[in-house]
C-alpha positions as CSV (number, residue, x, y, z in Angstrom):
1,X,-4.6,-24.6,6.2
2,X,-2.6,-22.2,8.4
3,X,-2.1,-18.8,6.8
4,X,-0.8,-15.5,8.1
5,X,-2.8,-12.5,6.8
6,X,-0.8,-9.3,6.5
7,X,-2.9,-6.4,5.3
8,X,-1.1,-4.0,3.0
9,X,-3.9,-1.4,2.9
10,X,-5.3,-0.4,6.3
11,X,-5.8,2.9,8.1
12,X,-7.3,4.4,11.2
13,X,-8.2,7.8,12.6
14,X,-11.0,10.3,12.1
15,X,-11.4,10.9,8.4
16,X,-13.0,14.1,6.9
17,X,-15.5,11.9,5.0
18,X,-16.8,9.1,7.3
19,X,-15.8,5.7,5.9
20,X,-17.8,2.6,5.8
21,X,-16.2,1.2,9.0
22,X,-14.5,3.2,11.8
23,X,-11.4,2.7,13.8
24,X,-10.4,5.9,15.6
25,X,-7.4,4.4,17.4
26,X,-4.8,1.6,16.9
27,X,-6.6,-0.5,19.5
28,X,-9.8,-0.1,17.4
29,X,-8.0,-1.3,14.3
30,X,-6.4,-4.2,16.2
31,X,-9.8,-5.3,17.5
32,X,-11.2,-5.2,13.9
33,X,-8.2,-7.2,12.7
34,X,-8.6,-9.8,15.4
35,X,-12.3,-10.3,14.6
36,X,-11.3,-11.2,11.0
37,X,-8.2,-13.2,11.8
38,X,-5.7,-10.7,10.3
39,X,-2.4,-10.9,12.1
40,X,-0.6,-7.7,11.0
41,X,-1.1,-4.6,8.9
42,X,0.8,-1.9,7.1
43,X,-1.0,1.1,8.4
44,X,-1.6,4.8,7.9
45,X,-3.3,7.5,10.0
46,X,-6.1,9.7,8.6
47,X,-4.1,12.8,9.3
48,X,-1.5,11.7,6.8
49,X,-4.2,11.9,4.1
50,X,-6.7,14.6,5.2
51,X,-4.3,16.9,7.2
52,X,-0.7,16.7,6.2
53,X,2.1,14.2,6.1
54,X,4.2,16.4,8.4
55,X,1.6,15.9,11.2
56,X,0.2,12.5,10.2
57,X,3.6,10.7,9.8
58,X,4.6,11.8,13.3
59,X,1.3,11.0,14.9
60,X,1.2,7.5,13.4
61,X,4.6,6.6,14.7
62,X,3.8,8.0,18.2
63,X,0.6,6.0,18.4
64,X,1.6,2.6,17.1
65,X,5.2,2.4,18.5
66,X,4.1,-0.2,21.1
67,X,2.1,-2.3,18.7
68,X,4.3,-4.8,17.0
69,X,1.6,-6.0,14.7
70,X,1.2,-2.6,13.1
71,X,3.9,-1.6,10.6
72,X,4.3,2.2,10.0
73,X,4.2,3.7,6.5
74,X,4.6,7.4,5.6
75,X,3.1,9.7,3.1
76,X,5.5,11.7,0.8
77,X,5.7,15.3,-0.3
78,X,8.0,17.0,-2.9
79,X,11.5,17.4,-1.4
80,X,11.8,20.9,-3.0
81,X,9.2,22.3,-0.6
82,X,11.2,21.3,2.4
83,X,8.2,20.2,4.3
84,X,9.6,16.8,5.2
85,X,13.2,17.8,4.9
86,X,15.6,17.0,2.1
87,X,16.0,13.4,0.8
88,X,18.9,12.5,3.2
89,X,17.0,13.9,6.2
90,X,13.8,12.1,5.2
91,X,15.6,8.8,4.8
92,X,17.3,9.2,8.1
93,X,14.0,9.8,9.8
94,X,12.6,6.7,8.1
95,X,15.5,4.7,9.5
96,X,14.9,6.0,13.1
97,X,11.2,5.1,13.0
98,X,11.6,1.8,11.0
99,X,9.4,3.0,8.1
100,X,9.8,0.6,5.2
101,X,7.0,1.7,2.8
102,X,5.7,5.0,1.5
103,X,2.4,6.3,0.1
104,X,1.8,8.9,-2.6
105,X,-1.4,11.1,-2.8
106,X,-0.6,13.3,-5.8
107,X,-4.2,14.4,-6.3
108,X,-5.0,15.0,-2.7
109,X,-1.7,16.7,-1.9
110,X,-1.4,18.6,-5.2
111,X,1.9,17.4,-6.8
112,X,3.1,15.5,-9.9
113,X,4.3,12.0,-9.3
114,X,7.2,12.0,-11.6
115,X,11.0,12.4,-11.9
116,X,10.9,16.1,-12.1
117,X,9.2,16.3,-8.6
118,X,10.8,13.3,-6.9
119,X,13.8,12.3,-8.9
120,X,16.4,12.2,-6.1
121,X,14.0,10.5,-3.7
122,X,12.8,7.9,-6.2
123,X,16.4,7.1,-7.2
124,X,16.9,6.2,-3.5
125,X,13.7,4.2,-3.4
126,X,14.8,2.1,-6.4
127,X,18.3,1.6,-5.0
128,X,17.1,0.8,-1.5
129,X,14.1,-1.4,-2.7
130,X,11.7,0.7,-0.7
131,X,8.1,0.1,-1.9
132,X,5.8,3.0,-2.9
133,X,2.0,2.6,-2.6
134,X,-0.5,4.5,-4.8
135,X,-4.2,4.4,-3.8
136,X,-6.3,3.9,-6.9
137,X,-9.4,5.5,-5.4
138,X,-7.4,8.7,-4.5
139,X,-7.2,9.7,-8.2
140,X,-10.3,11.3,-9.7
141,X,-11.9,9.0,-12.2
142,X,-10.0,5.9,-11.0
143,X,-8.3,5.2,-14.3
144,X,-5.9,8.1,-13.7
145,X,-4.1,6.1,-11.0
146,X,-3.2,3.5,-13.6
147,X,-2.0,6.1,-16.0
148,X,0.1,7.8,-13.2
149,X,1.6,4.5,-12.3
150,X,2.5,3.6,-15.9
151,X,4.1,7.0,-16.5
152,X,6.0,6.7,-13.2
153,X,7.3,3.2,-14.0
154,X,8.3,4.3,-17.5
155,X,10.7,6.7,-15.7
156,X,11.7,4.3,-12.9
157,X,11.1,0.8,-14.3
158,X,12.7,-1.0,-11.3
159,X,10.7,0.8,-8.7
160,X,8.6,-1.4,-6.4
161,X,5.2,0.2,-6.9
162,X,1.8,-1.1,-5.8
163,X,-1.6,0.3,-6.9
164,X,-4.0,-0.5,-4.2
165,X,-7.7,-0.2,-3.4
166,X,-9.3,-0.9,-6.8
167,X,-13.0,-1.7,-7.0
168,X,-15.2,-4.8,-7.5
169,X,-15.6,-4.5,-11.3
170,X,-12.1,-5.5,-12.2
171,X,-9.4,-3.1,-13.6
172,X,-7.6,-5.9,-15.4
173,X,-7.4,-4.1,-18.7
174,X,-5.4,-1.4,-16.9
175,X,-3.1,-3.5,-14.7
176,X,-2.5,-6.7,-16.5
177,X,-0.3,-5.1,-19.2
178,X,1.6,-3.4,-16.5
179,X,2.2,-6.6,-14.6
180,X,3.6,-8.1,-17.8
181,X,5.9,-5.1,-18.5
182,X,7.2,-4.1,-15.1
183,X,8.7,-6.8,-12.9
184,X,8.3,-4.9,-9.6
185,X,4.7,-3.7,-10.1
186,X,2.0,-5.1,-7.7
187,X,-1.7,-4.7,-7.1
188,X,-3.6,-5.5,-3.9
189,X,-6.7,-7.7,-3.6
190,X,-8.9,-5.3,-1.6
191,X,-12.2,-5.4,-3.6
192,X,-10.8,-7.3,-6.6
193,X,-13.9,-9.6,-6.8
194,X,-13.7,-10.6,-10.4
195,X,-14.8,-14.3,-10.6
196,X,-11.6,-16.3,-10.8
197,X,-9.5,-13.1,-11.1
198,X,-7.0,-13.7,-8.3
199,X,-6.2,-17.3,-9.4
200,X,-5.8,-16.3,-13.0
201,X,-3.5,-13.3,-12.2
202,X,-1.4,-15.6,-10.1
203,X,-1.3,-18.2,-12.9
204,X,-0.4,-15.7,-15.6
205,X,2.0,-13.3,-13.8
206,X,3.0,-15.3,-10.7
207,X,1.6,-15.3,-7.2
208,X,4.4,-12.9,-6.1
209,X,2.6,-10.0,-7.8
210,X,-0.5,-9.7,-5.6
211,X,-0.7,-8.3,-2.0
212,X,-3.5,-9.0,0.4
213,X,-5.3,-5.7,1.2
214,X,-8.6,-4.7,2.7
215,X,-8.9,-1.0,2.0
216,X,-10.1,-0.7,5.6
217,X,-11.9,1.5,6.9
218,X,-13.4,2.4,3.5
219,X,-14.5,-1.2,3.1
220,X,-14.9,-4.0,5.7
221,X,-12.0,-6.5,6.2
222,X,-14.1,-9.7,5.9
223,X,-14.9,-9.5,2.2
224,X,-11.3,-9.3,1.1
225,X,-10.3,-12.1,3.4
226,X,-13.1,-14.4,2.3
227,X,-12.4,-13.7,-1.4
228,X,-8.8,-14.7,-1.0
229,X,-9.3,-17.7,1.2
230,X,-12.0,-19.2,-1.0
231,X,-10.4,-18.7,-4.4
232,X,-9.5,-21.8,-6.4
233,X,-5.7,-21.9,-6.4
234,X,-2.9,-23.8,-4.6
235,X,-2.4,-23.1,-0.9
236,X,1.2,-22.1,-1.5
237,X,0.0,-19.3,-3.8
238,X,-2.5,-18.2,-1.2
239,X,0.2,-17.9,1.5
240,X,2.3,-15.7,-0.8
241,X,-0.6,-13.4,-1.5
242,X,-1.9,-13.4,2.1
243,X,1.2,-12.1,3.7
244,X,4.5,-13.5,2.5
245,X,4.8,-11.2,-0.4
246,X,4.4,-8.1,1.7
247,X,6.7,-9.4,4.4
248,X,9.4,-10.0,1.8
249,X,9.0,-6.5,0.3
250,X,9.3,-4.8,3.7
251,X,12.3,-7.0,4.7
252,X,14.1,-6.2,1.5
253,X,13.8,-2.5,2.0
254,X,17.3,-1.1,2.9
255,X,17.2,1.6,5.5
256,X,21.0,1.6,6.2
C-alpha cells in the first residue's frame, strides 16, 4: 500500500529541556523524517515555545523557506499586547509567509485561551478555516488541555481545533465526547497506543477526525508510524489519517 505520511506535530531546534530525540536544524529533522518514511511535516521551532513567538515565528520561516516538505506554523499571543501586531497585521504576515496553521501555548506563554483574549483573531480563524493546534502535554496535569479545548469550542463551535500529543494510556473519556459534539475538532495519533483505538475512533466518528502526528522530538517518529500502519482498518481510512486530512485542512485555510 502506497501512503503519504504528513506529520502534524513535529518540531526542531534546541529546547530548554532536552527531548527524547534531537534535531537542531531543518536538515536534521528532514533526515529523521526520511529514515521513517515521512514525506512532509507541519513544523515549529523550539524558540517559538521556549523563547517567544516574536523570535521563533521569524526564525522558523527564515530557516525552512527552501524546504518544500516542511510547512510553517506559528505560535499566537494576545493581540492586545501588540507583540505580534494587531489582527490585520498578523494575518497579513501569515499570508506573506504562507502560514496556514497556528499553535497555542496558554500555560507556557501565560494567557487565557478564550474569546475575551482572542475574540477578533478567532473570529477570523473560524471565517478563514485556519486550524489551531493545542498541545496536550503543554498544560499542567494533561487533562487541563481537554478542558481548555472544550471551553474554547463552546465559544467558537466551528473552529478547526486539534489537541495533539496525548499519551499512551488513552484519553478517550476526554476527547470522544468532544468528537461527537464539535464537527471540526480533531486529535492526533502521536502516542495514542490504545489497542484498537485508532480503528474504533475512525469507525465511530469518521476517519476525517484523526491526524497523523509523532510529537517529535519529544518522542521518536517510528512508534507513531508503526501504530498507524499496523492498525486494523481499511487502507482508505489509513490514507486519510496518514496525511490527506492534514493536507485538506491546510489547503482549506483562506489567507486571502
